[in-house]
N, C-alpha and C positions, 0 to 999 in steps of 0.2 A: 505492500497500499504506500509506496514511495511518490508516486503520481497522485494518484487517488485513489476512493476506494473498489469503486467499479470496474475501472480499468485493470487495475491490478488485479481484481478477482480473474477477469475477464481471460485476463494475460494468461494466468496460471491454469484456468481451466482450455485454454484451448491448445497449449504446448504442455503441453503437458499431457504463553509465558508468563509467566506473569512472576513480577517482583515485587511488587508492594501494593499496598492499601491504595483505592483507588477513592475516588471521589465522584457521583455520578452528575453534580447540578449544574455545574456548570465546565463544560469541555474545552479543551485546549483548544487554540484556534482563532480568540477573539469571538466578537459579536456582528452579527448582521449581513444577510445575504447578499447584497450588493444588488442581488438583479430588477427585475421591474416591476416584480410586485409579487402576489401571492395565489397560488390556483387552488380554486376554489374545492380542489377533491385530493388537495396536498394528502392525505390522510386516510384517503380511500383503499390503500393498501392496510391494513392492518398491520401488519410484519413487515412492511417495508416503508414507513413514513417520510417520504420524502420532501419537507417541505423549505420554502425559500430561507434562509440561517439557520437551519439543520447545520449540526457540527458535531462531526462524529469522530474518536482518538482512538487509536488500537495502540497496544504492543504487537510486533510485528518481529517475527522470529522465521530466518530462510536457513533450512538446510545447516538446525542446529546451533545457528551460531548465537551470538549475543539479542538480548531480544533491543529493538529501539522503537521507539513511541513516532506514530504519524498520524496527521489531524488531517482533515477534509472539511471546509465550509461548500456545502449546497447554494447553487447560482437558479434560483427558475429566472426561465428569458419570457416562454411564453405557453399557451396551450396549441396546440397542433393537432391536425387529423390527418390521418393517413391507412390503409390497407381499414378501411370503416370505423376505423378506435380513436380515441381522443389520446391522444401524450402529451405529457409535460416535457418542453424541453428543458434542459437541464445542463449549465455547466457547473464544472466542480474551481474552486479559485485557487488560481495559480496554474490553471490546465484547463484557461476558459477556449480555448483555440477546439478542441474536442468537446460538440456536443454530445448530448447524450437521451434518448427518448423515454422514458415510464408508461406505463399505462396498468391499471387495477380493473380488471373485469371481472366479476362473477368469481371473486375470490383469487385468479389467477395473477401473480405480477410477472410484469411484464421487465425488459430490460432489449432496449435494440439501440445499434451504432451504426453508421452506416460508413465507408470506406476508410478499414480498417489498416496499414502499413502491415504487411507480415512477413516473414520468410517467403521466398520464393513469386512474391506477387501482394498487392492489394485486395482486400476479400471487399464485396462492393457491399455486402450486409451481414448483419449478428443478430439474430433476435432470439435471447431464451426466458425459457420462464424461469426465473427463479423459486418461484414456490406457488403450489396449486394449495390455498388455504381448506378449501372446501375438501379434498380426498379424504379418504378412509388410511388409515395407519395401511402401510404393506401396497394404497393407490401409486400408480406408474406414469409418468408420463416420458415422451423423448424429443428433443430438439436435436435436428440434423442441417448442419452447416457446411459448406466447403471452403476449405482454408486456403490460403495463399499458395498454397502447391497443386490444388486441383485434387484435392485427399476428402472424402467425404466423412467427417468429422459427428460423430454419432454421440449425444450425452443422457446417459439412460438414466433416468432419476426416480429416486422411491420414499415416500414419506416412509421415515425407521420410526419415527414418536410422535405423537400430539400432545398437546395440553401438559405437558409436565413440565419439571420445574430443573433450572440447570442455576449449579454454583460456579462463580468468576469470582477469584481472590476471597471475598466477604461479602458479597453480592449475592443474592438471590432471584432472579430473574422467574417470574413463572408463568403461564402458559406458551412454553415455547414450543416451535416446529420444528425438527429435524431433517433435513431432505439431503440423501445419501444421491451424490452423482458421479456415477461412474462412465469417464472418457473413453474412446478408441473410432479409432480409425477402421474406416472398413479397404482391405488388401485383396484386390483380386488373387483369386484361387487360393487364398489365406485366410478370406473370412475377415470376422472385429476381430482387432488387436487392442488389447486396453493398453490407453496409454499413463491414465491415473485413475485414482478414487481419488473423490473429497468428500467430506461432511463439513455440512454449514448450518448455524443454529441461528432464529427468527424468532426472538421475542414479542409478541403480540404490542403496538404501541411505542417499540424503540427501535427493532429494525435487527441486521445482523448483531449479534454480537460473538461469534466462535466462528471460525473456519479451519480446516486444516486439508490440508492438500498434501497428497503423499504418492508412491507410484500405488503400482497395482496389490502388492499383497502388504502394503502400509509399513514395510521393513523403512524406508527409505523418508522423510516427512521432508519436504520441498519447502512449505510455507504453512505457520503456523499464525493465526488472527486471533488476537482479545481484546474486547473492547475496553478501553478505561476510562472514557468518558462517553457523555454525550448532551446534546441539549437540542430541542427540537422547540420548535417557536409556538 
């Protein structure tokens, strides 16, 4: 999450630590979104409530190294419509040249980004369903994209738990959804080859509180993110 929360999560999904007591009243990163105003439905996605001025701060540990702290401030730009849905156009403080689009319809939180530079070429569009809050435990969905090398990348997602509590540091979050995402590529003659397995934890009214991205058997952790602080206007 060196650049921003969503692009960093997207990167580990495509390509492939807790240190002290934390306070959740005011996140690192300052105040104010600096966008053009609030969206009327910015809290429609209960498990990903991205509003203008929301700030998220995380402990970020990569490949077993030391944890560093990163923070993102969300800036709302405008509401826009494509594909028959209304999306929030959002940028993140410090990375405003790369807008992304969020939508929540029937409990499904979607994240879309266009024209992403990638190994082998540019990916014209990525749309991922981060969480489907209406599915029961063991409910599944797949997302498919074409990466820069022209390979078909599939994310096989499963709701592993719902309405559970999760304690991070000394803070306990209630009403948490655990999503497991197994990513892989379709290779001619070989079929689906797993590249990484991720576990994401979303708390109602908060958003992402933890993410763990590892290789297919979990023996090598690529990235582990644990929420340090947050503020939602």
